[in-house]
C-alpha positions as CSV (number, residue, x, y, z in Angstrom):
1,M,-130.0,-17.6,-25.0
2,L,-130.6,-19.6,-21.7
3,R,-128.5,-22.4,-21.3
4,D,-129.2,-24.3,-18.5
5,L,-129.6,-28.0,-18.1
6,A,-131.6,-28.8,-15.6
7,L,-134.2,-26.3,-17.5
8,A,-133.5,-27.8,-21.0
9,A,-134.8,-31.6,-19.0
10,K,-137.7,-30.1,-18.5
11,A,-138.6,-28.6,-20.9
12,A,-138.1,-31.7,-23.0
13,C,-141.5,-33.0,-24.7
14,S,-142.9,-35.3,-27.6
15,R,-141.9,-34.6,-31.2
16,E,-145.9,-34.1,-31.7
17,D,-146.0,-31.1,-28.1
18,Q,-142.8,-29.2,-30.5
19,E,-144.4,-29.2,-33.8
20,S,-146.7,-27.4,-32.1
21,L,-145.5,-24.6,-31.5
22,V,-144.6,-23.8,-34.5
23,P,-147.3,-21.1,-34.4
24,I,-145.9,-19.3,-31.9
25,I,-142.3,-19.3,-33.6
26,E,-144.2,-17.8,-36.9
27,Q,-146.3,-15.2,-34.5
28,L,-142.6,-13.9,-32.8
29,R,-141.2,-14.3,-36.4
30,D,-144.0,-12.2,-37.9
31,L,-143.9,-9.5,-34.9
32,G,-140.1,-9.5,-35.7
33,E,-140.5,-8.6,-39.0
34,I,-143.3,-5.5,-38.1
35,A,-141.3,-4.5,-35.8
36,F,-138.0,-4.2,-38.2
37,K,-139.3,-2.9,-40.8
38,R,-142.2,-0.4,-39.1
39,G,-140.4,-0.1,-35.3
40,I,-140.8,-1.3,-31.8
41,L,-144.1,1.4,-31.5
42,A,-145.7,-0.7,-35.0
43,L,-146.1,-3.7,-32.4
44,E,-148.9,-1.8,-30.1
45,G,-151.6,-2.3,-32.8
46,E,-150.8,-6.1,-32.8
47,L,-151.5,-6.3,-29.4
48,S,-154.8,-7.0,-29.7
49,Q,-154.3,-10.4,-32.2
50,I,-152.2,-11.6,-29.0
51,K,-153.9,-14.6,-27.4
52,D,-150.8,-15.8,-25.3
53,P,-150.4,-14.1,-21.8
54,L,-146.7,-14.6,-21.4
55,L,-146.4,-13.1,-25.2
56,K,-148.3,-10.0,-24.9
57,L,-146.9,-9.3,-22.0
58,G,-143.9,-9.4,-24.0
59,V,-144.6,-7.1,-26.7
60,E,-146.7,-4.4,-24.3
61,M,-143.3,-4.1,-22.3
62,I,-140.8,-3.7,-25.3
63,V,-143.8,-1.2,-26.5
64,D,-143.6,0.8,-23.3
65,K,-139.4,0.8,-23.9
66,T,-139.0,-1.1,-20.4
67,D,-135.3,-1.9,-19.9
68,P,-134.0,-5.2,-22.0
69,E,-132.7,-6.6,-18.4
70,N,-136.1,-5.8,-17.1
71,V,-137.6,-7.6,-19.5
72,R,-135.3,-10.6,-19.5
73,D,-136.0,-10.6,-15.6
74,I,-139.2,-10.9,-15.4
75,L,-139.8,-13.4,-18.4
76,D,-136.8,-15.7,-16.7
77,S,-139.1,-15.5,-13.5
78,D,-142.0,-16.3,-15.1
79,I,-139.7,-19.2,-16.5
80,Y,-137.8,-19.8,-13.5
81,Y,-140.7,-20.2,-10.9
82,N,-144.3,-20.9,-12.3
83,E,-144.4,-24.9,-12.5
84,S,-144.1,-25.0,-15.8
85,N,-142.8,-28.1,-17.8
86,G,-142.3,-29.8,-21.2
87,R,-144.5,-28.7,-23.8
88,E,-146.0,-25.4,-21.7
89,L,-141.9,-23.9,-20.3
90,L,-140.8,-25.3,-23.9
91,K,-143.5,-22.9,-25.4
92,K,-142.6,-20.0,-22.5
93,I,-138.4,-20.4,-23.1
94,I,-139.5,-19.8,-26.8
95,I,-141.2,-16.9,-26.4
96,R,-138.8,-15.4,-23.9
97,E,-135.8,-15.8,-27.2
98,G,-138.3,-14.1,-29.4
99,L,-139.1,-11.3,-27.6
100,L,-135.8,-10.6,-26.6
101,R,-134.8,-10.9,-30.6
102,I,-137.2,-8.8,-31.2
103,Q,-136.0,-5.8,-28.8
104,A,-132.5,-6.2,-29.5
105,G,-134.0,-5.1,-33.4
106,D,-132.9,-8.8,-34.9
107,N,-134.3,-9.1,-38.9
108,A,-137.0,-11.8,-38.7
109,R,-134.6,-14.4,-40.0
110,S,-132.6,-14.4,-37.5
111,I,-135.7,-14.6,-34.7
112,L,-136.7,-17.8,-36.8
113,I,-133.4,-19.3,-36.3
114,C,-133.1,-18.6,-33.1
115,T,-136.1,-19.9,-32.2
116,K,-136.4,-22.7,-34.4
117,I,-133.4,-24.1,-33.1
118,F,-135.2,-25.3,-29.8
119,L,-137.2,-27.8,-32.0
120,G,-134.6,-29.4,-32.9
121,K,-134.6,-27.2,-36.4
122,V,-131.6,-25.4,-37.6
123,D,-131.9,-24.3,-41.1
124,P,-133.9,-21.9,-41.4
125,G,-136.1,-23.3,-44.7
126,V,-137.3,-26.2,-43.4
127,W,-139.6,-26.7,-41.2
């Protein structure tokens, strides 16, 4: 999990902007459930439904069995070197965390908890 205070400050955004990221968290949870129950290769069938370019790239890398360190490096490079801030940066951080958890084989509940925390929500049953 990223623990960079300067990056966290750049990712700060309004409560409304944070709430707009709930669908991406739900999509990560759903992708994690598919991968956990049916295997990573089952995610290939979901690619056509993924609209976010970073999420799609990450799922493609995972399906292609790219080494986890390479996936992390590529996602980190996008976060640190593309000039995003606020909501867009927070979305990239959430996507990174969710994808790395999916690749690690975490279950959907764990993915949900570890991505919702970026919105200040710890309880997995509360939106």
